[in-house]
C-alpha positions in Angstrom: 0.0 0.0 0.0 2.9 2.4 0.7 4.3 1.7 -2.8 1.0 2.5 -4.4 0.7 5.7 -2.4 4.2 6.8 -3.4 3.6 6.1 -7.1 0.5 8.4 -6.9 2.0 10.9 -4.6 1.8 14.5 -5.8 4.1 17.4 -4.8 2.0 20.4 -3.8 2.5 23.5 -5.9 3.2 25.5 -2.7 6.0 23.1 -1.8 7.5 23.1 -5.2 7.8 26.9 -5.1 9.2 26.8 -1.5 11.9 24.3 -2.6 12.9 26.4 -5.6 13.5 29.4 -3.2 15.8 27.6 -0.8 19.3 29.3 -1.0 21.2 26.2 -1.9 19.1 25.5 -5.0 17.9 29.0 -6.0 18.6 30.1 -9.6 19.3 33.7 -10.6 16.2 35.5 -11.9 17.2 37.6 -15.0 14.9 36.8 -17.9 12.0 38.9 -19.2 9.5 38.4 -22.0 11.9 39.5 -24.9 14.6 37.1 -23.7 12.1 34.3 -23.3 10.6 34.8 -26.7 14.1 34.9 -28.2 14.9 31.7 -26.4 11.8 30.1 -27.9 12.5 31.4 -31.5 16.1 30.2 -31.1 15.1 26.7 -30.4 12.2 26.5 -33.0 13.8 28.2 -35.9 16.9 26.0 -36.0 17.6 22.7 -37.7 14.1 22.1 -38.9 13.9 25.0 -41.2 17.3 24.3 -42.8 17.5 20.5 -42.7 14.5 18.3 -41.6 12.1 20.3 -43.8 13.6 18.6 -46.8 12.7 15.1 -45.4 9.1 16.4 -44.5 8.6 17.7 -48.0 10.0 14.7 -50.0 9.6 11.9 -47.5 11.9 8.9 -47.1 12.7 6.0 -49.4 14.0 2.5 -48.3 15.3 -0.4 -50.3 12.6 -2.8 -49.3 9.1 -2.6 -47.8 9.0 -3.1 -44.1 6.2 -3.0 -41.5 8.5 -1.2 -38.9 9.3 1.6 -41.2 5.7 2.2 -42.0 3.9 5.0 -40.3 1.5 3.6 -37.7 -1.6 5.4 -39.2 -0.8 4.0 -42.8 -0.5 0.5 -41.4 -3.6 0.6 -39.3 -5.6 2.0 -42.3 -4.2 0.0 -45.2 -2.6 -3.0 -43.4 0.3 -2.7 -46.0 4.0 -2.3 -45.4 5.6 0.7 -47.2 9.0 1.2 -48.6 9.4 4.5 -47.0 7.3 7.5 -45.7 5.3 9.7 -48.0 6.3 13.3 -48.1 3.9 16.3 -47.9 5.2 17.9 -51.1 4.2 21.6 -51.6 1.4 20.9 -49.1 4.2 21.1 -46.4 2.6 24.6 -45.7 -0.6 22.7 -44.7 1.5 20.4 -42.5 3.1 23.3 -40.7 -0.3 24.9 -40.1 -1.5 21.6 -38.6 1.6 21.5 -36.3 1.0 25.1 -35.4 -2.5 24.4 -34.4 -1.4 21.5 -32.2 1.4 23.6 -30.7 -1.1 26.5 -30.1 -3.5 24.3 -28.2 -0.7 22.8 -26.2 1.1 26.1 -25.8 -2.0 27.5 -24.1 -2.0 24.6 -21.7 1.8 25.2 -21.0 1.1 28.9 -20.4 -1.5 28.2 -17.8 0.6 25.6 -15.9 3.8 27.8 -16.2 1.9 30.8 -14.7 0.8 28.6 -11.8 4.0 26.6 -11.3 7.0 28.9 -12.2 9.5 26.1 -11.6 12.3 24.7 -13.7 11.6 21.3 -15.2 8.7 22.1 -17.5 6.4 19.1 -18.2 8.2 17.0 -15.6 7.4 19.5 -12.9 3.8 20.0 -14.0 3.0 16.3 -14.0 4.6 15.8 -10.5 2.1 18.4 -9.3 -0.9 16.9 -11.1 -0.5 13.2 -11.9 1.9 11.9 -9.3 5.5 10.7 -8.9 5.5 7.7 -11.3 4.0 9.7 -14.2 6.4 12.5 -13.3 9.4 10.1 -13.5 8.1 8.7 -16.9 7.8 12.2 -18.4 11.2 13.3 -17.0 12.8 10.2 -18.5 10.9 11.0 -21.7 12.3 14.6 -21.7 15.9 13.3 -21.4 15.4 11.4 -24.6 13.6 14.3 -26.2 16.3 16.9 -25.6 19.3 14.6 -26.1 18.0 13.2 -29.3 17.3 16.7 -30.7 20.7 18.0 -29.8 22.6 15.0 -31.3 20.6 15.5 -34.5 21.1 19.3 -34.6 24.9 19.1 -33.8 25.5 16.6 -36.7 23.4 18.9 -38.9 25.6 21.9 -37.7 28.7 20.0 -38.7 27.4 19.3 -42.1 26.7 23.0 -42.7 30.2 23.9 -41.4 31.7 21.6 -44.1 29.4 23.3 -46.7 30.6 26.7 -45.6 34.2 25.6 -46.0 33.4 24.3 -49.4 32.0 27.8 -50.3 35.5 29.1 -49.6 37.2 26.2 -51.5 38.4 24.5 -48.3 38.2 20.7 -48.0 39.3 19.3 -44.7 40.0 15.5 -44.4 36.9 13.5 -44.2 38.3 11.6 -41.2 37.6 14.6 -38.9 34.3 15.9 -40.3 32.4 12.7 -40.5 31.0 10.3 -37.8 32.9 7.2 -37.0 29.9 5.1 -37.8 28.2 5.6 -41.2 25.4 3.0 -41.8 25.1 4.0 -45.4 28.8 4.8 -46.0 30.1 8.0 -47.5 30.6 8.9 -51.2 32.1 11.9 -53.0 30.2 14.0 -55.6 31.4 11.6 -58.3 30.0 8.6 -56.5 33.4 7.2 -55.4 33.4 5.6 -52.0 35.3 7.5 -49.3 34.1 5.1 -46.5 32.2 1.8 -46.9 29.1 1.4 -44.7 30.0 0.6 -41.1 32.7 1.7 -38.7 35.8 3.6 -39.7 38.6 5.7 -38.0 37.2 9.2 -37.6 35.4 11.6 -35.5 33.0 14.5 -36.2 35.0 17.2 -34.6 32.7 20.2 -35.5 29.7 18.4 -33.9 31.7 17.6 -30.7 33.3 21.0 -30.3 30.1 23.0 -30.8 28.3 21.3 -28.0 31.2 21.8 -25.5 31.5 25.5 -26.6 27.8 26.0 -25.8 28.2 24.1 -22.5 30.8 26.6 -21.3 28.4 29.4 -22.1 25.6 27.8 -20.1 27.8 27.1 -17.1 28.8 30.8 -17.1 25.2 32.0 -16.5 21.7 32.3 -18.0 22.1 36.0 -18.6 25.2 35.4 -20.8 23.4 32.5 -22.5 20.4 34.7 -23.2 22.5 37.5 -24.6 24.4 35.1 -26.9 21.1 33.6 -28.0 19.6 37.0 -28.8 22.4 37.9 -31.1 22.2 34.5 -33.0 18.4 34.9 -33.3 18.8 38.3 -34.9 21.4 37.1 -37.4 19.2 34.0 -38.2 16.0 36.2 -38.8 17.9 38.5 -41.2 19.1 35.5 -43.1 15.6 34.1 -43.4 14.3 37.5 -44.6 17.0 37.7 -47.3 16.3 34.1 -48.5 12.5 34.9 -48.9 13.2 38.2 -50.6 15.7 36.6 -53.1 13.7 33.5 -53.7 10.5 35.2 -54.8 12.3 36.2 -58.0 13.2 32.6 -58.9 9.9 30.7 -58.0 8.3 28.5 -60.7 4.6 28.1 -59.9 4.6 24.8 -61.7 6.7 23.3 -58.9 3.6 23.7 -56.7 1.6 21.2 -58.8 0.5 18.7 -57.7 0.1 20.5 -54.4 -0.8 17.4 -52.4 1.0 14.6 -54.2 0.6 12.0 -51.4 -2.7 13.2 -50.1 -3.6 13.6 -46.4 -1.2 10.8 -45.4 1.7 12.9 -46.8 0.5 16.0 -45.0 0.2 14.1 -41.7 3.6 12.4 -42.1 5.3 15.7 -43.1 3.9 17.3 -39.9 5.1 14.4 -37.8 8.6 14.7 -39.2 8.9 18.5 -38.8 7.3 18.5 -35.4 10.4 18.2 -33.2 11.6 21.6 -34.2 8.6 23.1 -32.4 9.7 22.1 -28.9 11.3 25.5 -28.4 8.3 26.8 -26.5 8.7 23.8 -24.1 12.2 25.0 -23.6 10.8 28.5 -22.6 8.9 26.9 -19.7 12.0 25.1 -18.5 13.5 28.5 -17.7 10.6 29.5 -15.5 12.7 29.8 -12.3 14.9 32.3 -14.0 12.1 34.6 -15.0 11.6 38.0 -13.3 7.8 37.8 -13.5 6.9 34.3 -14.6 3.1 34.7 -14.3 3.1 37.3 -17.0 6.3 36.7 -19.0 6.0 32.9 -19.6 2.6 33.0 -21.4 3.9 36.0 -23.5 7.1 34.1 -24.4 5.3 30.9 -25.3 2.5 32.4 -27.5 4.8 35.0 -29.2 7.3 32.2 -30.1 4.5 30.2 -31.8 3.2 33.1 -33.8 6.6 34.3 -35.1 7.9 30.9 -35.9 4.8 29.7 -37.8 4.9 32.7 -40.1 8.5 32.2 -40.8 8.2 28.5 -41.4 5.4 28.8 -43.8 7.2 31.6 -45.8 10.3 29.5 -46.1 8.3 26.4 -47.1 6.4 28.2 -49.8 9.5 29.6 -51.3 11.5 26.4 -51.1 8.9 24.3 -52.8 8.5 27.0 -55.5 12.3 27.0 -56.2 12.8 23.3 -57.0 10.6 20.2 -57.5 9.5 18.8 -54.2 10.7 15.2 -55.0 14.3 16.5 -55.7 14.8 16.8 -51.9 14.8 13.1 -51.1 17.7 12.5 -48.7 18.7 16.1 -48.7 20.0 17.2 -45.4 20.5 20.9 -46.4 17.7 21.6 -48.9 17.7 25.3 -48.6 21.4 25.7 -49.2 21.5 23.1 -52.0 18.5 24.6 -53.8 20.4 27.9 -53.9 23.5 26.1 -55.0 21.7 24.5 -57.9 20.0 27.7 -59.0 23.1 29.8 -58.7 24.6 28.0 -61.7 21.7 28.9 -63.9 21.6 32.0 -66.2 20.9 35.1 -64.0 21.3 33.1 -60.8 24.8 34.3 -59.7 23.4 36.6 -57.0 22.1 33.4 -55.3 25.8 32.4 -54.8 26.0 35.2 -52.2 22.6 34.5 -50.8 23.8 30.9 -50.2 26.6 32.3 -48.1 24.2 34.4 -46.1 21.9 31.4 -45.6 24.8 29.2 -44.5 25.7 31.7 -41.8 22.1 32.0 -40.8 21.7 28.3 -40.7 24.8 27.9 -38.4 23.4 30.6 -36.1 20.1 28.8 -36.2 21.5 25.6 -35.1 23.7 27.2 -32.5 20.7 28.9 -30.8 18.8 25.6 -31.0 21.6 23.7 -29.3 21.9 26.4 -26.8 18.2 26.3 -25.7 17.9 22.5 -25.9 21.0 22.1 -23.7 19.6 24.7 -21.3 16.3 22.7 -21.2 18.0 19.3 -20.7 20.1 20.4 -17.8 17.1 22.1 -16.0 15.1 18.9 -16.3 18.0 16.9 -14.7 18.3 19.7 -12.1 14.6 19.4 -11.1 14.6 15.6 -11.0 17.7 15.6 -8.8 16.2 18.2 -6.4 13.2 15.8 -6.0 15.5 12.9 -5.1 14.9 10.9 -8.4 18.5 11.5 -9.6 21.6 11.8 -7.5 21.8 15.0 -5.6 25.0 16.1 -7.3 22.8 17.0 -10.4 21.1 19.8 -8.4 24.3 21.4 -7.1 24.4 25.1 -8.0 27.7 26.8 -8.9 28.8 29.1 -6.1 29.7 32.0 -8.5 27.5 31.6 -11.5 24.4 30.2 -9.7 23.8 27.7 -12.5 23.4 23.9 -12.3 27.0 23.4 -13.5 27.3 19.6 -12.9 24.1 18.9 -14.8 25.2 21.2 -17.6 28.6 19.6 -18.0 27.2 16.0 -17.9 24.5 17.0 -20.4 27.2 18.5 -22.7 29.3 15.3 -22.8 26.3 13.0 -23.1 25.4 14.8 -26.3 28.9 15.8 -27.6 30.5 12.3 -27.6 27.7 10.5 -29.5 27.5 13.4 -31.9 31.1 12.8 -32.9 30.7 9.1 -33.3 27.2 8.5 -34.8 25.1 9.5 -37.7 21.8 9.6 -35.8 19.0 10.3 -38.2 16.4 8.4 -36.4 16.7 10.5 -33.2 14.6 13.2 -34.8 11.6 10.8 -34.7 12.4 9.7 -31.1 12.4 13.3 -30.2 9.1 13.8 -31.9 7.3 11.0 -30.1 8.8 12.1 -26.8 7.7 15.7 -27.3 4.2 14.7 -28.3 3.9 12.4 -25.3 4.9 15.2 -23.0 2.4 17.5 -24.6 -0.4 14.9 -24.0 0.4 14.7 -20.2 0.7 18.5 -19.9 -2.7 18.9 -21.5 -4.2 16.3 -19.2 -2.6 18.1 -16.2 -4.5 21.3 -17.0 -7.8 19.4 -16.8 -6.7 17.6 -13.6 -5.7 20.9 -11.9 -8.9 22.6 -13.0 -10.8 19.9 -11.0 -8.5 19.6 -8.0 -7.6 23.2 -7.4 -10.1 25.4 -9.1 -9.7 28.3 -6.8 -5.9 28.6 -7.2 -4.7 31.8 -8.9 -3.8 31.4 -12.5 -1.8 34.2 -14.1 -3.1 32.9 -17.4 -6.2 30.7 -18.0 -6.8 28.5 -21.1 -10.2 29.7 -22.6 -13.0 27.3 -23.3 -12.7 25.2 -20.2 -11.6 21.5 -20.8 -12.2 21.7 -24.6 -8.9 23.1 -25.7 -6.8 20.7 -23.5 -8.9 17.7 -24.8 -8.3 18.9 -28.5 -4.6 19.2 -27.8 -4.6 15.5 -26.6 -6.4 14.3 -29.7 -4.3 16.2 -32.2 -1.0 15.1 -30.4 -2.1 11.4 -30.9 -3.0 12.2 -34.5 0.6 13.4 -35.2 2.1 10.5 -33.3 0.3 8.1 -35.6 2.3 9.6 -38.5 5.5 8.3 -37.0 7.0 4.8 -38.0 6.2 1.8 -36.0 10.0 1.3 -35.2 9.9 4.7 -33.5 7.0 3.5 -31.2 9.0 0.3 -30.4 12.1 2.2 -29.6 10.2 4.7 -27.4 8.5 1.8 -25.5 11.9 0.2 -24.9 13.3 3.5 -23.5 10.3 3.9 -21.2 10.8 0.3 -19.9 14.5 1.1 -19.1 13.3 4.2 -17.3 10.8 2.2 -15.2 13.7 -0.3 -14.2 15.9 2.7 -13.1 12.9 4.1 -11.2 12.0 1.0 -9.2 15.6 0.0 -8.6 17.0 3.4 -7.7 14.9 6.5 -7.8 11.8 5.5 -5.8 14.0 4.5 -2.9 15.6 8.0 -2.8 12.6 10.0 -3.5 11.4 12.4 -0.7 8.1 10.4 -0.6 10.0 7.2 0.1 10.9 8.8 3.4 7.3 9.4 4.4 5.6 6.0 4.9 2.1 7.4 5.4 2.3 9.9 2.5 -0.9 10.1 0.4 -2.0 12.6 -2.0 0.2 15.7 -2.3 2.7 17.3 0.1 
């Protein structure tokens, strides 16, 4: 009976706030609405708009049909294995609008909870206060996968764009130090000659490794320094996007928009599922809640402003990109925006795009830097919160005496991401991040409904309009997007959660503060 009461034990919101204000764990409060919005934009407008959007548009192709590589929704409807995933084509703009609707519904739920519970940890903290310790552990374990998977993917994409930038200047470093040690598909040059056969080889992706450690140092130094760095990178990135849209308008061929929806609704749904992980930036806004000056007001502003700005920019880039080149030419393209400009710059009258390509390369690099910065910030704050609750070793919640940041968590998160980024080509982690993010969104939306029932009189700096309707719609749409992910992603996600449950029952539950209260029931 004690075990059951502990699994369902909730941490009271008042106690969460008191714990966050204790001197040994208190974080410096320096962020306002502009910095929060910039943090969100920095995370959202990153790798997705420059890399993953190509896969969302063109889909994926495999050598043979396979059930595990088939999107769950397709298999449930047609009971047929596919040799890949259908892309959205020019209808990627519709996919982005669908994702924006889902994120807007969930963002409103985040805004309400963040205004009530201004604590680091985001969805983990919210579920601890609403659904109990076991669900909180599951979502915390899920967030570790979400942020780590995103950062590994983004850092590898960053390295690829560094190589492209060097190529623009005519520099070609040895492949040994700019490619992962494990290449499942091998590596070929532009002439089709093998540089490395599929499998392991001697090498290390140094740009991917170094960029993560560089940003880790910035995060250890302090949130103010991190936010200032991010604001600068976001400004450069937005300028680059504006230049791309302005230049691309003159080279658009409307025929490339036909057929508009080549793979039907299935392609639209799959495209949205692929691109979704780049929208977790507003989740990262809520992880910085403890470092906000006025969280009840600033967090809702930061979350909603992030969604509005990023959706407009995403749709603009998608419309221009699909108008520049045929949608099916982007299969397997990890840098579709840059490569589209490279192709067109060689055509008559296209020389100005050669310089636009340089601007986009710089903007893409800034975009990925800001994404990595915010995701690393979010990951270390989740570990910090779980440690403070006793679910991870206490050293993860130690705060630096000078910088007042969770230095140990930040360094560990840095190496956990940096080393695999140098060794592996991890394309599947984008999907793992997607399913982890959507799962977190589901629990946050349910948490709003639960708190409306349990604590209706508690002050809310922001309240989701429409009662339980919007949170319920958020849950439905999240599951809809999850169904567009491959079956193999669902299986990997389940395995990850099982490992997390083993860790919880063997270690975390024995060290939780609720384990020290035999008669604990309900919330504390």
